[in-house]
C-alpha positions in Angstrom: 0.3 0.0 -0.2 2.0 2.9 -1.5 1.3 6.6 -1.6 0.0 7.1 -5.3 2.2 9.9 -7.0 1.7 13.4 -6.9 1.2 13.8 -10.8 -1.9 11.7 -11.1 -4.7 13.5 -11.1 -7.0 13.1 -7.6 -10.8 11.3 -7.8 -11.7 13.9 -5.2 -10.0 16.6 -3.1 -11.2 18.3 -0.2 -8.7 21.1 0.6 -8.1 23.3 3.8 -12.6 22.9 4.6 -13.7 25.0 7.0 -17.6 23.8 7.8 -20.0 23.8 10.1 -23.8 23.5 10.5 -24.7 26.6 12.1 -23.1 30.4 11.3 -19.6 31.0 13.5 -19.7 27.3 14.8 -17.3 25.6 12.7 -16.7 21.6 13.2 -14.1 21.5 10.7 -11.2 23.2 10.9 -9.3 23.3 7.8 -9.2 19.5 7.4 -8.1 18.3 3.8 -8.2 14.6 2.1 -7.4 13.2 -1.3 -8.4 10.0 -3.1 -6.9 8.7 -6.2 -8.4 5.8 -8.8 -8.7 3.1 -7.4 -8.1 3.7 -3.6 -10.0 3.0 -0.4 -9.4 6.2 2.1 -10.6 5.7 5.7 -11.3 8.1 8.0 -11.2 7.6 11.8 -11.0 9.6 14.8 -12.6 10.1 18.2 -16.4 11.2 18.8 -16.9 14.8 17.5 -13.8 14.8 15.6 -15.9 15.9 12.5 -14.8 12.8 10.3 -19.3 12.3 9.1 -19.0 16.3 8.7 -16.3 16.1 6.1 -18.0 13.4 4.0 -21.2 15.9 4.2 -19.3 18.6 3.3 -17.9 16.9 0.4 -21.3 15.6 -0.2 -23.3 19.0 -0.3 -25.0 18.6 3.2 -23.3 21.0 5.4 -21.8 24.5 4.3 -18.7 25.0 3.1 -17.4 28.4 4.6 -13.8 28.2 3.1 -11.6 25.7 1.5 -12.5 23.4 -1.7 -13.9 20.3 -2.7 -12.7 19.0 -6.3 -14.2 16.1 -8.0 -11.2 15.4 -11.0 -10.9 19.0 -12.2 -14.4 20.2 -11.4 -14.9 22.4 -8.3 -18.2 20.9 -6.7 -18.0 22.7 -3.3 -21.9 23.4 -1.9 -22.8 22.1 -5.1 -26.3 20.4 -4.6 -26.5 16.6 -3.8 -28.7 16.0 -7.1 -26.2 17.4 -9.0 -23.5 15.5 -7.3 -25.2 12.5 -7.7 -25.7 12.9 -12.0 -21.9 14.2 -11.4 -20.8 10.7 -10.0 -20.4 11.4 -6.2 -22.4 8.6 -4.4 -23.5 8.8 -0.5 -24.8 6.5 2.1 -25.8 7.8 5.3 -25.2 6.1 8.5 -29.1 6.0 9.1 -32.7 6.0 6.9 -31.1 4.6 3.8 -33.7 3.0 2.3 -37.4 3.2 1.6 -38.7 0.6 3.9 -41.8 0.9 2.4 -40.7 0.3 -1.1 -39.6 -3.4 -2.5 -35.9 -4.1 -2.8 -35.8 -3.4 -6.2 -38.0 -0.4 -6.4 -35.2 1.2 -4.0 -32.3 0.1 -6.6 -35.1 2.2 -9.6 -35.4 5.1 -6.9 -31.2 5.2 -7.0 -31.4 5.4 -11.5 -34.5 8.2 -11.3 -31.7 10.3 -13.4 -31.1 7.7 -15.9 -34.1 5.4 -15.8 -33.1 4.1 -19.5 -30.1 2.7 -17.9 -32.5 0.1 -15.2 -31.9 -3.2 -16.8 -28.3 -2.6 -17.3 -27.6 -1.7 -13.6 -30.0 -3.7 -12.2 -27.9 -6.7 -13.6 -24.9 -5.5 -12.3 -26.1 -5.0 -8.8 -27.7 -8.2 -8.8 -24.3 -9.6 -9.8 -22.8 -7.9 -7.2 -25.3 -8.6 -4.4 -27.1 -11.8 -5.3 -28.8 -12.3 -2.3 -31.0 -9.0 -2.9 -31.8 -10.3 -6.5 -33.1 -13.6 -4.5 -35.5 -11.1 -2.1 -36.4 -8.4 -4.9 -39.8 -8.1 -4.4 -39.6 -8.3 -0.4 -40.3 -5.3 1.5 -36.9 -3.0 2.4 -38.6 -2.6 5.7 -38.0 -6.3 6.5 -34.6 -6.3 5.7 -32.0 -6.9 8.4 -29.3 -4.0 9.5 -26.7 -5.9 7.0 -29.3 -6.2 4.4 -30.0 -2.7 4.5 -26.6 -1.7 4.4 -26.2 -3.8 1.4 -29.5 -2.2 -0.6 -27.8 1.3 0.6 -24.6 0.8 -1.1 -26.3 -0.7 -4.4 -28.6 2.1 -4.8 -25.7 4.6 -4.5 -23.5 2.3 -7.3 -26.8 2.1 -9.8 -25.6 5.4 -11.2 -22.0 4.4 -11.7 -20.4 6.7 -9.4 -16.6 7.5 -9.8 -16.5 7.7 -5.8 -18.8 6.5 -3.1 -18.8 8.1 0.2 -19.7 5.8 3.5 -20.7 7.0 6.5 -19.9 4.6 9.6 -20.8 1.4 7.3 -20.4 -1.2 9.9 -22.5 0.7 12.7 -24.8 -1.0 14.7 -24.1 -4.7 13.3 -22.7 -8.0 15.0 -19.1 -8.5 14.6 -19.9 -11.0 12.0 -22.1 -8.8 10.0 -19.4 -6.1 10.4 -16.8 -8.2 8.6 -19.0 -8.9 6.0 -19.8 -5.2 5.4 -16.1 -4.7 5.2 -15.4 -7.5 2.7 -18.2 -6.4 0.4 -16.8 -2.5 0.7 -13.5 -3.9 -0.8 -15.1 -6.1 -3.5 -16.6 -2.9 -4.6 -14.0 -0.9 -4.6 -11.9 -3.6 -6.7 -14.6 -3.2 -9.3 -13.0 0.3 -9.9 -15.0 2.9 -7.8 -12.8 4.7 -5.2 -14.4 4.4 -1.6 -13.8 7.0 1.1 -15.2 5.6 4.3 -15.8 7.0 8.1 -15.5 4.7 10.0 -16.3 3.5 14.0 -14.1 0.2 14.1 -10.6 1.7 13.5 -8.4 -1.2 13.8 -10.6 -2.9 10.8 -10.9 0.1 8.8 -7.0 0.4 8.9 -6.5 -3.3 8.0 -8.6 -3.0 4.6 -8.6 1.1 3.5 -5.0 1.7 1.3 -4.3 5.4 3.5 -6.0 6.7 6.4 -7.3 9.8 7.7 -7.0 10.6 11.5 -9.3 13.3 12.3 -9.3 15.1 15.7 -11.1 18.6 16.4 -12.1 19.0 12.8 -8.4 18.8 11.5 -5.9 16.3 10.3 -4.0 14.6 13.1 -2.2 12.0 11.4 -2.5 10.6 7.8 -0.3 7.6 6.1 -1.2 4.1 4.8 -3.5 1.9 6.8 -0.5 -0.4 7.7 1.4 2.8 8.8 -1.2 4.4 10.7 -2.5 0.6 12.6 1.4 0.4 13.5 2.1 3.9 14.8 2.7 4.1 18.5 1.4 7.6 19.1 -2.0 6.6 16.6 -2.3 3.2 18.9 -1.9 5.1 22.0 -4.2 8.3 21.2 -7.1 6.9 19.4 -6.7 3.0 18.4 -6.8 2.1 22.2 -10.0 4.3 22.7 -11.8 3.7 19.2 -11.2 -0.3 20.1 -12.8 0.3 23.4 -15.8 2.3 22.1 -16.8 -0.1 19.4 -16.5 -2.6 21.5 -19.2 -0.9 24.1 -21.5 0.2 21.6 -21.6 -3.1 19.0 -25.2 -4.1 19.0 -26.7 -6.9 16.9 -29.1 -5.6 15.1 -29.8 -8.9 12.9 
C-alpha cells in the first residue's frame, strides 16, 4: 500500500475545509483529504472529531465556509446533492438509508431516477454484486436486517455508476460477523474500480483494509499515512486506536 504519485489526478480532493452546521460554529477547521483512482480511504478519529461532517461537506449536506472540494478537475464545493449524484458522487448515510415501504428493486430504481433507461443494465450489475438482493428483490426493504439494509443502500448508491462512493459508518450497529461481511463487500466494490472514502468506527478493521487513512481530531488532520503505517504507529495506537477499540466493543449491538 504505497502512496499514489502526486502527478496523478485525484478522483476527489477536499482541501483546507472549514465547515459547520451553524453560522460561526465550525466543526471542520482546515482538514484536507485526497483520494486517487482505485483507492480505498479510511477516516477514523474520536467522537466529535468531524469525520461524518467531512463526508457531508463533500456531498453538499454541510455548508463549506472556506476551502474547496474538487471532483477531478471540477469544483463541486457546495453543489446540490442531486447535481453531485449526476456528476458521479455516491453517498450512503449511516441512518435512514433505504425506503422501507418500497421493495428492494423499487429502492434500486429510485437510485437511477436520473437515468431510467439504464435500469435493466444497472439492475443486472447490482444483482451480480449483491446476489442476496436479487433473491429477495420483491421483498419490502423494511423487512430486511441491518446488514441487508446496508447492502441495499450501497447498491442503490452504485446504480448511477459513481466514480467515488462516500460511506458514513457502514458497520455501525452490526454484529461482528456482519461487520466483517460489510468490510469485505466494501472492498469488493472498490475492486470494481470505484474509489471509496469511508468513515468508520471500527478503526482497527478499517485500517486493515484501506489503502490510506486519515485520523481526524477536532476538525483537523492529526495523522495521515497508509493503513498499515497508521495501524502500527505508536502515537496513533496510544491516542486513538486503544480508545476507539474500547468504544466499538462497548457500543456494538446486533440488529440482525
